[in-house]
N, CA and C atoms as an extended XYZ file, in Angstrom:
168
Properties=species:S:1:pos:R:3:atomname:S:1:resname:S:1:resid:I:1 pbc="F F F"
N        45.771        7.157      -35.291 N   MET     1
C        45.956        6.974      -33.867 CA  MET     1
C        47.099        5.981      -33.663 C   MET     1
N        47.987        6.321      -32.793 N   SER     2
C        49.115        5.426      -32.522 CA  SER     2
C        48.656        4.265      -31.633 C   SER     2
N        49.461        3.246      -31.566 N   GLN     3
C        49.142        2.088      -30.725 CA  GLN     3
C        49.058        2.506      -29.264 C   GLN     3
N        49.952        3.389      -28.853 N   HIS     4
C        49.943        3.868      -27.464 CA  HIS     4
C        48.646        4.612      -27.152 C   HIS     4
N        48.210        5.471      -28.059 N   GLN     5
C        46.960        6.206      -27.865 CA  GLN     5
C        45.774        5.246      -27.786 C   GLN     5
N        45.800        4.224      -28.626 N   PHE     6
C        44.731        3.227      -28.615 CA  PHE     6
C        44.690        2.497      -27.273 C   PHE     6
N        45.847        2.131      -26.754 N   GLU     7
C        45.909        1.441      -25.463 CA  GLU     7
C        45.404        2.336      -24.332 C   GLU     7
N        45.729        3.628      -24.389 N   LEU     8
C        45.215        4.571      -23.390 CA  LEU     8
C        43.694        4.668      -23.466 C   LEU     8
N        43.177        4.689      -24.676 N   LEU     9
C        41.726        4.728      -24.870 CA  LEU     9
C        41.073        3.492      -24.272 C   LEU     9
N        41.670        2.342      -24.488 N   GLN    10
C        41.118        1.111      -23.922 CA  GLN    10
C        41.088        1.174      -22.400 C   GLN    10
N        42.123        1.731      -21.804 N   GLN    11
C        42.158        1.860      -20.350 CA  GLN    11
C        41.067        2.811      -19.862 C   GLN    11
N        40.812        3.871      -20.612 N   GLN    12
C        39.782        4.832      -20.228 CA  GLN    12
C        38.384        4.227      -20.317 C   GLN    12
N        38.202        3.260      -21.198 N   LEU    13
C        36.891        2.625      -21.343 CA  LEU    13
C        36.447        1.961      -20.041 C   LEU    13
N        37.412        1.513      -19.252 N   GLU    14
C        37.092        0.844      -17.991 CA  GLU    14
C        36.407        1.792      -17.007 C   GLU    14
N        36.535        3.086      -17.222 N   GLN    15
C        35.942        4.075      -16.317 CA  GLN    15
C        34.501        4.418      -16.699 C   GLN    15
N        34.040        3.954      -17.855 N   LEU    16
C        32.695        4.287      -18.319 CA  LEU    16
C        31.644        3.438      -17.631 C   LEU    16
N        30.485        4.018      -17.464 N   SER    17
C        29.355        3.280      -16.893 CA  SER    17
C        28.778        2.360      -17.972 C   SER    17
N        27.965        1.384      -17.565 N   PRO    18
C        27.338        0.512      -18.562 CA  PRO    18
C        26.526        1.284      -19.604 C   PRO    18
N        25.809        2.320      -19.185 N   SER    19
C        25.018        3.079      -20.156 CA  SER    19
C        25.915        3.865      -21.106 C   SER    19
N        27.039        4.357      -20.616 N   GLN    20
C        27.990        5.052      -21.484 CA  GLN    20
C        28.625        4.080      -22.473 C   GLN    20
N        28.949        2.882      -22.005 N   LEU    21
C        29.516        1.863      -22.898 CA  LEU    21
C        28.522        1.482      -23.986 C   LEU    21
N        27.240        1.351      -23.617 N   LYS    22
C        26.214        1.007      -24.596 CA  LYS    22
C        26.084        2.103      -25.645 C   LYS    22
N        26.084        3.365      -25.209 N   ALA    23
C        25.984        4.489      -26.140 CA  ALA    23
C        27.183        4.509      -27.077 C   ALA    23
N        28.360        4.268      -26.533 N   LEU    24
C        29.571        4.231      -27.354 CA  LEU    24
C        29.530        3.068      -28.336 C   LEU    24
N        29.063        1.933      -27.876 N   SER    25
C        28.944        0.763      -28.745 CA  SER    25
C        28.002        1.045      -29.912 C   SER    25
N        26.867        1.666      -29.615 N   ASP    26
C        25.912        2.009      -30.666 CA  ASP    26
C        26.537        2.965      -31.681 C   ASP    26
N        27.292        3.929      -31.178 N   GLN    27
C        27.937        4.903      -32.063 CA  GLN    27
C        29.001        4.226      -32.932 C   GLN    27
N        29.761        3.316      -32.354 N   ILE    28
C        30.784        2.585      -33.109 CA  ILE    28
C        30.129        1.731      -34.188 C   ILE    28
N        29.060        1.036      -33.835 N   ASN    29
C        28.362        0.198      -34.815 CA  ASN    29
C        27.816        1.030      -35.968 C   ASN    29
N        27.267        2.193      -35.663 N   ALA    30
C        26.746        3.069      -36.711 CA  ALA    30
C        27.872        3.550      -37.614 C   ALA    30
N        29.013        3.857      -37.014 N   SER    31
C        30.162        4.322      -37.791 CA  SER    31
C        30.672        3.216      -38.714 C   SER    31
N        30.700        1.988      -38.219 N   ILE    32
C        31.142        0.851      -39.036 CA  ILE    32
C        30.188        0.656      -40.204 C   ILE    32
N        28.885        0.733      -39.940 N   GLU    33
C        27.888        0.565      -41.003 CA  GLU    33
C        28.048        1.637      -42.078 C   GLU    33
N        28.349        2.864      -41.663 N   GLU    34
C        28.530        3.954      -42.623 CA  GLU    34
C        29.752        3.727      -43.505 C   GLU    34
N        30.774        3.114      -42.943 N   LYS    35
C        32.033        2.940      -43.667 CA  LYS    35
C        32.100        1.625      -44.431 C   LYS    35
N        31.110        0.753      -44.260 N   THR    36
C        31.082       -0.535      -44.936 CA  THR    36
C        30.175       -0.427      -46.157 C   THR    36
N        30.724       -0.644      -47.342 N   PRO    37
C        29.875       -0.592      -48.544 CA  PRO    37
C        28.739       -1.597      -48.437 C   PRO    37
N        27.535       -1.159      -48.810 N   GLU    38
C        26.351       -2.011      -48.671 CA  GLU    38
C        26.428       -3.271      -49.510 C   GLU    38
N        26.978       -3.165      -50.679 N   LYS    39
C        26.960       -4.296      -51.601 CA  LYS    39
C        28.163       -5.214      -51.440 C   LYS    39
N        29.043       -4.887      -50.520 N   GLN    40
C        30.225       -5.713      -50.315 CA  GLN    40
C        29.844       -6.931      -49.479 C   GLN    40
N        30.009       -8.102      -50.065 N   ASP    41
C        29.738       -9.331      -49.337 CA  ASP    41
C        30.888       -9.628      -48.398 C   ASP    41
N        30.552      -10.101      -47.240 N   ILE    42
C        31.580      -10.468      -46.276 CA  ILE    42
C        32.278      -11.739      -46.739 C   ILE    42
N        31.513      -12.668      -47.304 N   LEU    43
C        32.061      -13.935      -47.788 CA  LEU    43
C        31.984      -13.991      -49.302 C   LEU    43
N        32.967      -14.638      -49.891 N   THR    44
C        32.908      -14.879      -51.332 CA  THR    44
C        31.947      -16.031      -51.579 C   THR    44
N        31.564      -16.228      -52.824 N   ASP    45
C        30.680      -17.349      -53.172 CA  ASP    45
C        31.324      -18.674      -52.794 C   ASP    45
N        32.625      -18.784      -53.025 N   GLU    46
C        33.339      -20.022      -52.697 CA  GLU    46
C        33.316      -20.291      -51.196 C   GLU    46
N        33.519      -19.250      -50.400 N   GLU    47
C        33.496      -19.423      -48.950 CA  GLU    47
C        32.097      -19.809      -48.480 C   GLU    47
N        31.089      -19.186      -49.050 N   ARG    48
C        29.708      -19.507      -48.691 CA  ARG    48
C        29.385      -20.953      -49.037 C   ARG    48
N        29.827      -21.412      -50.206 N   ASP    49
C        29.600      -22.796      -50.609 CA  ASP    49
C        30.299      -23.772      -49.658 C   ASP    49
N        31.527      -23.447      -49.302 N   ALA    50
C        32.283      -24.326      -48.402 CA  ALA    50
C        31.589      -24.442      -47.037 C   ALA    50
N        31.101      -23.331      -46.538 N   ILE    51
C        30.403      -23.354      -45.252 CA  ILE    51
C        29.105      -24.139      -45.349 C   ILE    51
N        28.370      -23.951      -46.418 N   SER    52
C        27.111      -24.677      -46.563 CA  SER    52
C        27.336      -26.180      -46.638 C   SER    52
N        28.457      -26.603      -47.209 N   LYS    53
C        28.759      -28.042      -47.298 CA  LYS    53
C        29.039      -28.655      -45.935 C   LYS    53
N        29.413      -27.854      -44.974 N   LEU    54
C        29.662      -28.354      -43.615 CA  LEU    54
C        28.382      -28.855      -42.967 C   LEU    54
N        27.243      -28.366      -43.443 N   PHE    55
C        25.973      -28.705      -42.815 CA  PHE    55
C        25.165      -29.725      -43.609 C   PHE    55
N        25.778      -30.370      -44.577 N   LEU    56
C        25.070      -31.401      -45.368 CA  LEU    56
C        25.156      -32.733      -44.705 C   LEU    56
């Protein structure tokens, strides 16, 4: 999808009702979950350690 097409899509989203936006959001979230490997950590061990040290 080109940047222009993406911008047009964003403009069209403004025309959706709240229930349509919710349905689309649910569909997008499901699509992201399908495309995200289950075992892939979002943070590395080093990043997790650094964050945990912020709360000591």
